[in-house]
N, C-alpha and C positions, 0 to 999 in steps of 0.2 A: 984353899979360901972357897969359903961359902956363896951362890952367886944370891942378894941382896937387893931388892927392890922397893926404896920408900920412899914415897911421894910425901909432899908438906902434911897435903890434909889425908891421908892414911894413918893408922891406928896401928898395924901391924906389918914387919914385913914379908914380903913374900918369895917366895924360895923360885927360882926357873927350873921347870922341871917339864919334863917333855916325857906325857905317857895316855895311852889309848883308854879310855875307860866308854861304860855302859852311858846313857841317859833315860831315866825314869820319869814319870809325869806324878805316879804315885809309887809306894810301897807293895800293892799290890798290884801293879798292872804291869804288865811285861816292858821292855823298852822301848823306848820309842829312836831309837838309833845309838850312833856309839860320837864320840868327840876324843878330840886333843888336850886332855892338857895342860896348860903353858906355866901357867906358877900357881901357887897356894901358899895361905897363909891360917891363920887360925881364924883369921876376920872372915877369907869366904877365895875365892879364886875365879884363876879365869881359863876359859875353854872354848875352845875355835869349831864348829860342827856346823856339814850343810840344813840341819835339824831344825826348823822353824818354832819358834818361843816369839813369846811377848815379854815387855819389859811386865815386872809383878807377878810372873807366871814364879811358880815352887817348883823346884826341880830334885832330884836325886841324883848323884856324884855316884858309880857304882864303878872302884879304883881296884885293877886288879894287882895282887901284890904277888903272889904266885899262882904257880897251876892248880891249887887246891885254894887258895885264899882271898879276900875281897875285903875291902872296905867300904863302908855308905857310907854318904855324907849328904843334908841336903840344905837349903839354903836357894831365897829368891833372889830373881833376875832382875839388878839394879840397871844394869848399861846392857842396850844392844846396840851392837857398831855394823854397817851392812861391809864384806867383801869382796873381791871380787868370783869369780864361779860361782854364785846362791852360797856363800859361805857366811856364816856370821861368829865376829867374835863378842860374848858374850861374858859379860863382870856381874859375880853369884857372889851376894852375900851370906853368911853361913848364919842360923838361929844362934841364938847364945848359947856356947859350949859351957858345959862345967870342966871344974876341974878335971875330971878324971878322962873327959874324951878330948882337952885340949893336949894332955900328958899322951895320949894313946896316938893324938894325929904326929907330933912331933916327934917322939921318941921310937915310936913301930914305923907309922907309914911313911912318914919324907924320908928318914934312912932307905928305907928298902927299894924306892923310886929312884934313890940320887946312885943309887948301886947300880940299877939297872941300865941308868943314864949314859955310866961311862962303858 
């Protein structure tokens, strides 16, 4: 059975996934660091990192799928939570994804990440 999280105010169900991701401030910039992807949905994701971002910053998450394949998706930080040891948990809302982007995310990316988790 899939791990799904849905709170009453959340529109999309999130899938719990643990994956190391690269974080970027823009598509043309070098990575600013790494983070740990905790969960993902069509609407957004939750990430933990020691990289400092502010609420409403736009970031790009680069998810490794295999040794030569990556998936990038951008979003706005809507929630910042301070954790112990100078770590932060970020709630990220993706921009409006088109049908093809949603299909790619949940037919290709999430199943590959779930395989890695096992």
